[in-house]
N, C-alpha and C positions, 0 to 999 in steps of 0.2 A: 576301733570306736567309729560309729557312723558319723558322716559329715553333717554339719548343721547348716541351715540356711544362712547365707552371708559368708561362708567360708570361701577361700580363694585357692584355686589350683592354677598357678600361672595367670593367664588372662581370663580364666573362667571363674565366674561367681556362682556358687551353688544356690539354687532356688528351692528345690524340694526333692525328696527321694521318689524314685519311680518304682523300684523293685530290687530284690536281692535273691541270690541263689548260692549254690555251693562254691561257684568260681568267682563271684564278684558282686559288687553293688553298683546300681545304675541310678544316676541322678539327672534331674532336669537342671540345666545351668544356662547362664548367659555368657556369650562370647563378648567381652567388653570392647574388643577391638572393632568388631564388625556389627555390634548391636543386634544380635540375633540369638535365638534360642537353640541350644544344642543338647545332645545326650552325652553324658560322661560315664564311662564305666571304669571302676577302680578295683584293685585287689584288696580284700580285707586285710587289716593290719597283721593278723595272725598268720596270713598266707604269704605275705610279701617277701619273706626271707627264703621261701622255698624256690630254689633255682629251677626245678622242673616246671612248677606252676607258672613261674615268671616267663619261661620260654614258651609254654603253651599259650599264655596270655598274649605274648608278642606275635605268635603265629596267627592267632585269632584276629589281632589288629591288622595284620598284613592282608589276611583274607578279606576282611571287611573293606579295606582300601581298594582292593582289586575289583569289587563288585560295581556294576554300572547299571542303574535302573532308577527310574523316577521315584521309586518308593524305598530305596535303600539309602541309609545314612552314609555320608562320605567322611572318612577319617581324615582329619586335617593335620594332626600334630604328631602322629607316630613317626619317630625318626626325625622330627623337627620340621615337617612340612607345614606350609602356611598358605592359605588362600589369599590371593592378591587382586583378583578381579571379581566383579559382582554382577556385571550387566551384559546383556546380549550374548553373542557367541564370541568368546574371547580366544584369540590364538596369536601365533607368530610373535612370541616374546623375545626381547633382547635387552640385556642389562646395559646401562650406561657405565662407562669406565669407573666411576666412583663407587658403583655398587649400591648407591642409595636410591636410585630410581630405576624403573623398568618400563620400557616401551612395550606396547602390544597393540594388536588390531582388534576391532570389534566389527563383526558383520551382523547386521540385524535382519538380514534376509535369509536366503538359502545357504546351506552349509557347503559353499563352493568357493574355491580360490578365485573364480572368475567374477564373483560378485564384488561390487565396490565395498570398501571397508573404511573405517575411520581409524586413524592412528592416534593413540593416546599415550600418556606417560603417567605413571603412578609413583608417588613418594612411598618408599618401603616402610618408613617409620610411621607416618600419619595415616596412610591408606588413601589419601586424597589423590584424585586423578583428574586430568584435563586434556582437552584435545590439543594436538600439536599443530594441525593444519585444518582449522575449521572450514568446512565446505569443500575440501579437496578429497575426491574419491580415490583412495589408494587401491591399486589392483596388482595381482600377481600371487603366485604360490608362496607358502611360508618360506622365509629365507631368501626370497627373490624380489620382494616388493620395495624394501627400504634398507638403508644401511646407516650406521652411526659413525661419525668421524672418530678417530682414535683419541683425539683430545676431548671428546665429549661435548663439543660446542655446537655441532650441526647434525642435521639429519637430511638425507636425500631420499626421495621417494619417486616411484612411478605412479602416475595418475592419468585418468582419462580427461580429455577436454570435452567440450560440448559436442564436437563432431565424432567423438569416439577414439580419436588418435591418442596415443600414449606419449605423455610429456614428462619431463624431469623437473621436480620442484626441490628447492632448498628451504629449510626452516631452521632458525636458531633454537637450541634447546632451552635457552633461558627465557624464551617467549617475549623478549624485549623489543623485537621488531617483527613485522609480518613476514610470512613465507613469500617466496618469489619463484617464478618460473625461470629455468635456464633458457635463454633465448636461442632461437634458430636450430633447435634439435628435436627430433622425435626418437623415442627409444624406451627401453624398459630395463629391468634387471640391474639396477645401479649398484655400484660399489665404490667406496672411497679408495683411490690409489695413493701413490706417494706424490709429494711435491704439489699438493693441492689439486691433483687431477681426479676427475670422476670417470670411472669406467662404466660402460653400459653396452647393451645389445641394440644394434640397429639393423633393420632389414633392408637388403638391396635385392630387388627382384624376388627370386625364389630362395635366396640364401640370407643368412644373418652373420654378422661379424662383430668383434669386440672393437669398440671405439673408445677413445679418451677425449675429454674436453675439460677446459678450465671452468671454474664456477661462474665466470662472467660470460661464458659462451664462446670464448676464443680458443685457439689452439686445437681445433678438431683434428684428430689423427686416427688412423687405423692401427690398433695395437698388435693384433695377430692376423696374419695373412690368410690363415685357414678359416673356412666357414665353420661356424659353431651352431649348436642348438641352444645353448644358454650358458650364463656365468653361474658357477656353483660355489664360489667362495674365494677369498683373498687372505693370505697369511699376514700376521702382524708385520708392519713395515713395508707391505706391498711387494714382498720378494717373490711369492708364488701366487699365480692366478689359476684356479681350478675351473676348467670349462668342460662342458659336455660336447664331445666331438661326434658328428654323424659319420657313418662309414658304411661301406657295402656289406660288411659282416655284422653290423650293429653298432650302436653308440658306445663310447668309452668316456670315462671321467679321467681327464688328463691334466696334470699340473704343469703350467708353463712358467719358467723362470723369467721374470720381467727385467732382470739386470744381467742377463747372459747365462748360458748353460743349455743343457739338453732337457726336453720335456720328460716327465715321469708319468707313466700310465698307472692309474690307481685301480681302475676296474677294467677287466678284459672286454673284448668286443662281444656284443650281444647282451650285456647287462643294461637293460633298457630303462632302468629307473632314473628319475631325476633325484638330485642330491642337493643338500645344503651343507657346506663345510663351515664350521664355526670354531675358532681357536680361543682358548682361554687366555686371559690377559698375561698370565705368567708363562705362556707357551709350553705348559706341561701336558696339555690335553688338546686334542682336536675332536670335535663332535661331528660325526658323519651322519646326517639325517637322510634316511631313505624315504622319499616322499611317495605316497601311494596316489591312486586316482582320486580318492576322497581325503579330506583333511584329517579324518580320524584314522587313516590307515598307515600313518608314519611309524617308522622304527628308527631308533637312534643308537649308534655305536660310539661310545666314548672311548677313544683310543689314547693311551699314554704315549708321549713323545720322548725320545732319548734326548739327553742334554745337548743342546745346540742344534737339534733337528727340528724342522718345521713340518715335515711330512711323516706319516706313519710308516712302520715297517711294511713293505709291500712286496709280494712275490713277483718274480720276473713275469712280465706280461700283464700284471694286475690281478686283482681278485676276480675269480671266475663267478663267484656268488658272494653277495654282500655278507651273508651269514658267516663266511670265513673270517670276517673282521673280528668276530667275537672270540676267535681262537688266539688272538694276539695276547701275550702275557699281560695281565693287568687290565684288559679291556672290560668295559661294562656295557650291558645291553639295557636300553631303556625303552619301554613301550610308549610310543608317541613321539611327538616333536619336542626336542629339548635343546637348550643352549647353555653354555658354561656361564657361571657366575663370576663375581669379582675375585674369588679365591678358589682354590682347588677343592674346597669343601662344599660348594653349593652349585646348583644349577636350577634353571627355570624350565618348566615344561607345561604342556597342555594336557589336562586330563579330561576325557569326555565323560561328563556326568549329566544329570538332568539340567544343571546350570552351565555346564561346559566352562569351568573356570580354570585359571592358571594357578600353579603351585610352585613352590621351590622346596627342595629337600637336600640334606647333605649327601654327598657321594662317597665320603670317606668316614 
């Protein structure tokens, strides 16, 4: 039976029929969450029980979702995906621990990580979003510009001052007090460590090192004696810090134990990509984002972790190519930059479209 005006399909309200064919009926509808007009295609009732046609319909939905063009509709709900940003060039998502809010950055200029961006937070239920640090220009590649505390109370960011120097700022996520600059320090690539310490990259002459500092600007110390190219992630509880190490034979991604032990090489020498390592709250997954030169070039490998392990299964000497990560049993490959959600069933990712919005979909 054809759908009539006013009928509801989840959050969509049918407005009028557009057309029909042998495989489906297309309707003009309103997305009541985002207050916009969309096209909805449904299988006719007499075909919905046909498993072959249902499979074909799903393949068509996935094919549509993979297309990227200003004049192609983007599928939002196949498999449970949902658009959560609407303005500017939205990228670099990160879930708050409660899973009810999502941080992301907006660049309204060029599509480049070097361009200043605004850090915002969106409520996943209402869709309302607001700036976390009004007037503060956040800078850095995806996964390297800001970090959320594990208790979900604070965010630390790297931002430029008026002279172009990179400074570290703290802001409460409840927005009850204004953001503040961490005094007496220049650096970027911040991460929350353990015991209230903030880890960051600081340049000394021609080299860079990992330093730690307390939120009030005291207790500055060098965390790793070896020069680094960048910080790439920190595991839950601050047990492992992944850094990019320069070397004569090429850079490596290496995990350093911060409470004693031996480093673990994750990528072999010569794998020159930058990475962002993001762990799921339940420590069942680590997402390894391989960052390209452009924001749209990222690729993510979601790697399952063994019980009690915080690092993925790694061959001796590290992965010689990142694509080998996909060969780990249970691994998932995600095109684009992605981060794990509050449960093992969700993640947030950036999908390049005409509007370049963020989505989240189930992974299980």
